TORPA-4810 file (N, C-alpha, C, O; in nm, 3 decimals):
<nodes>
NODE_1_9.407_10.840_9.131_9.278_10.784_9.095_9.244_10.674_9.196_9.306_10.567_9.192_M
NODE_2_9.149_10.696_9.284_9.110_10.593_9.381_9.055_10.468_9.312_8.974_10.478_9.220_P
NODE_3_9.102_10.352_9.357_9.054_10.225_9.302_9.000_10.137_9.414_9.035_10.154_9.531_T
NODE_4_8.914_10.045_9.377_8.847_9.957_9.473_8.848_9.815_9.420_8.836_9.794_9.300_Y
NODE_5_8.863_9.719_9.509_8.865_9.578_9.474_8.772_9.504_9.568_8.767_9.534_9.687_L
NODE_6_8.699_9.409_9.516_8.607_9.334_9.600_8.582_9.194_9.547_8.622_9.160_9.435_G
NODE_7_8.516_9.114_9.627_8.482_8.977_9.589_8.356_8.934_9.662_8.320_8.991_9.765_A
NODE_8_8.289_8.833_9.608_8.171_8.778_9.675_8.169_8.627_9.659_8.219_8.573_9.560_S
NODE_9_8.112_8.561_9.756_8.083_8.417_9.750_7.934_8.402_9.776_7.879_8.466_9.867_L
NODE_10_7.869_8.318_9.697_7.725_8.302_9.710_7.689_8.155_9.710_7.758_8.073_9.648_E
NODE_11_7.582_8.122_9.778_7.532_7.986_9.782_7.382_7.995_9.796_7.332_8.064_9.885_W
NODE_12_7.310_7.927_9.711_7.164_7.932_9.719_7.098_7.858_9.605_7.161_7.781_9.533_G
NODE_13_6.972_7.884_9.592_6.893_7.820_9.488_6.757_7.885_9.477_6.721_7.972_9.557_G
NODE_14_6.681_7.841_9.379_6.545_7.890_9.359_6.458_7.770_9.321_6.495_7.689_9.236_A
NODE_15_6.344_7.762_9.384_6.254_7.651_9.361_6.113_7.703_9.338_6.073_7.806_9.395_W
NODE_16_6.039_7.634_9.256_5.902_7.675_9.228_5.807_7.630_9.339_5.711_7.700_9.371_Q
NODE_17_5.834_7.514_9.398_5.748_7.461_9.504_5.827_7.443_9.633_5.943_7.400_9.630_N
NODE_18_5.766_7.475_9.744_5.832_7.463_9.874_5.881_7.320_9.901_5.986_7.301_9.961_R
NODE_19_5.805_7.221_9.856_5.841_7.081_9.880_5.966_7.038_9.802_6.025_6.934_9.834_N
NODE_20_6.005_7.114_9.702_6.122_7.080_9.621_6.253_7.130_9.681_6.360_7.094_9.631_D
NODE_21_6.249_7.211_9.785_6.369_7.269_9.843_6.459_7.161_9.902_6.412_7.076_9.978_I
NODE_22_6.587_7.164_9.866_6.681_7.067_9.919_6.824_7.112_9.894_6.852_7.183_9.798_G
NODE_23_6.915_7.070_9.982_7.055_7.108_9.970_7.120_7.053_9.844_7.215_7.113_9.793_L
NODE_24_7.072_6.941_9.793_7.133_6.881_9.675_7.109_6.964_9.549_7.176_6.943_9.448_E
NODE_25_7.016_7.058_9.552_6.985_7.141_9.435_7.039_7.283_9.446_6.999_7.370_9.369_D
NODE_26_7.130_7.307_9.539_7.185_7.442_9.553_7.307_7.459_9.461_7.361_7.362_9.409_T
NODE_27_7.348_7.585_9.444_7.464_7.617_9.362_7.557_7.710_9.437_7.515_7.792_9.519_R
NODE_28_7.684_7.696_9.407_7.786_7.788_9.458_7.827_7.881_9.345_7.831_7.842_9.228_F
NODE_29_7.857_8.006_9.380_7.901_8.104_9.281_7.993_8.205_9.349_7.995_8.215_9.472_A
NODE_30_8.066_8.277_9.269_8.152_8.380_9.323_8.182_8.484_9.217_8.163_8.461_9.097_G
NODE_31_8.230_8.598_9.261_8.265_8.704_9.168_8.379_8.788_9.224_8.402_8.793_9.344_S
NODE_32_8.448_8.852_9.133_8.550_8.951_9.170_8.517_9.078_9.093_8.468_9.072_8.981_I
NODE_33_8.545_9.190_9.153_8.516_9.316_9.085_8.617_9.422_9.122_8.681_9.417_9.227_F
NODE_34_8.630_9.519_9.032_8.722_9.630_9.051_8.651_9.756_9.005_8.572_9.754_8.911_V
NODE_35_8.679_9.865_9.072_8.621_9.993_9.036_8.725_10.103_9.049_8.822_10.090_9.124_G
NODE_36_8.704_10.211_8.976_8.795_10.325_8.983_8.717_10.454_8.960_8.623_10.457_8.880_A
NODE_37_8.756_10.558_9.029_8.700_10.691_9.007_8.783_10.757_8.897_8.887_10.816_8.925_D
NODE_38_8.736_10.749_8.772_8.810_10.805_8.661_8.770_10.951_8.637_8.677_11.001_8.700_T
NODE_39_8.840_11.018_8.549_8.808_11.158_8.518_8.674_11.169_8.445_8.613_11.276_8.445_F
NODE_40_8.626_11.060_8.382_8.497_11.062_8.315_8.382_11.040_8.413_8.290_11.121_8.421_L
NODE_41_8.389_10.932_8.487_8.288_10.887_8.584_8.341_10.760_8.648_8.448_10.712_8.611_D
NODE_42_8.267_10.705_8.745_8.312_10.577_8.801_8.313_10.467_8.693_8.224_10.461_8.609_P
NODE_43_8.413_10.381_8.698_8.426_10.268_8.607_8.427_10.140_8.690_8.507_10.126_8.782_L
NODE_44_8.337_10.046_8.655_8.326_9.920_8.728_8.348_9.805_8.631_8.303_9.810_8.517_Y
NODE_45_8.418_9.703_8.675_8.433_9.580_8.599_8.417_9.462_8.692_8.459_9.467_8.807_G
NODE_46_8.355_9.354_8.643_8.332_9.236_8.728_8.332_9.110_8.644_8.300_9.111_8.525_A
NODE_47_8.369_9.000_8.709_8.362_8.867_8.650_8.299_8.773_8.751_8.337_8.773_8.868_Y
NODE_48_8.201_8.695_8.707_8.135_8.600_8.795_8.137_8.460_8.737_8.133_8.441_8.616_G
NODE_49_8.144_8.362_8.827_8.145_8.222_8.786_8.056_8.142_8.881_8.060_8.162_9.002_Y
NODE_50_7.976_8.052_8.824_7.889_7.966_8.904_7.908_7.820_8.864_7.954_7.790_8.754_A
NODE_51_7.871_7.731_8.956_7.875_7.588_8.927_7.803_7.559_8.796_7.705_7.625_8.763_E
NODE_52_7.852_7.462_8.724_7.791_7.428_8.596_7.849_7.506_8.480_7.803_7.491_8.367_G
NODE_53_7.951_7.589_8.507_8.017_7.662_8.400_7.951_7.794_8.363_7.991_7.856_8.265_G
NODE_54_7.852_7.839_8.438_7.789_7.968_8.411_7.888_8.080_8.441_7.950_8.081_8.547_E
NODE_55_7.903_8.175_8.347_7.996_8.285_8.364_7.930_8.416_8.323_7.837_8.417_8.242_Q
NODE_56_7.979_8.525_8.378_7.929_8.658_8.343_8.044_8.757_8.350_8.132_8.745_8.434_A
NODE_57_8.041_8.855_8.262_8.141_8.960_8.257_8.067_9.093_8.244_7.979_9.107_8.159_L
NODE_58_8.102_9.190_8.327_8.034_9.319_8.329_8.135_9.432_8.318_8.245_9.425_8.373_Y
NODE_59_8.097_9.536_8.247_8.174_9.659_8.240_8.074_9.774_8.239_7.983_9.776_8.155_L
NODE_60_8.089_9.868_8.329_7.993_9.976_8.344_8.066_10.107_8.367_8.156_10.115_8.451_F
NODE_61_8.028_10.210_8.293_8.086_10.343_8.310_7.972_10.438_8.345_7.875_10.448_8.270_L
NODE_62_7.984_10.508_8.456_7.883_10.605_8.496_7.829_10.576_8.634_7.855_10.471_8.693_G
NODE_63_7.754_10.670_8.685_7.694_10.655_8.817_7.568_10.568_8.807_7.495_10.577_8.709_K
NODE_64_7.543_10.485_8.907_7.420_10.404_8.906_7.297_10.494_8.907_7.298_10.602_8.966_P
NODE_65_7.194_10.449_8.841_7.069_10.525_8.837_7.008_10.528_8.975_7.024_10.436_9.055_W
NODE_66_6.939_10.634_9.002_6.875_10.648_9.133_6.736_10.711_9.111_6.723_10.816_9.049_R
NODE_67_6.636_10.645_9.163_6.499_10.695_9.152_6.473_10.782_9.274_6.486_10.738_9.388_I
NODE_68_6.437_10.903_9.248_6.410_10.997_9.359_6.261_11.009_9.380_6.183_11.011_9.284_R
NODE_69_6.222_11.016_9.505_6.078_11.030_9.537_6.054_11.161_9.604_5.940_11.192_9.639_R
</nodes>
């Protein structure tokens, strides 16, 4: 069963007004994820953490949706 492991580091922010943009208002975040090609379909799991204690946990079974044109 092929398995995959990955990670990400992110840094950024979002502002409503251009004049509000500043380095002091940015956030750091990161995530780790694992995937496997199971007999059912691909299985993905991930955990993310951001400054300020924000956390997320994901579990997904199946192929990602794709819009065809």
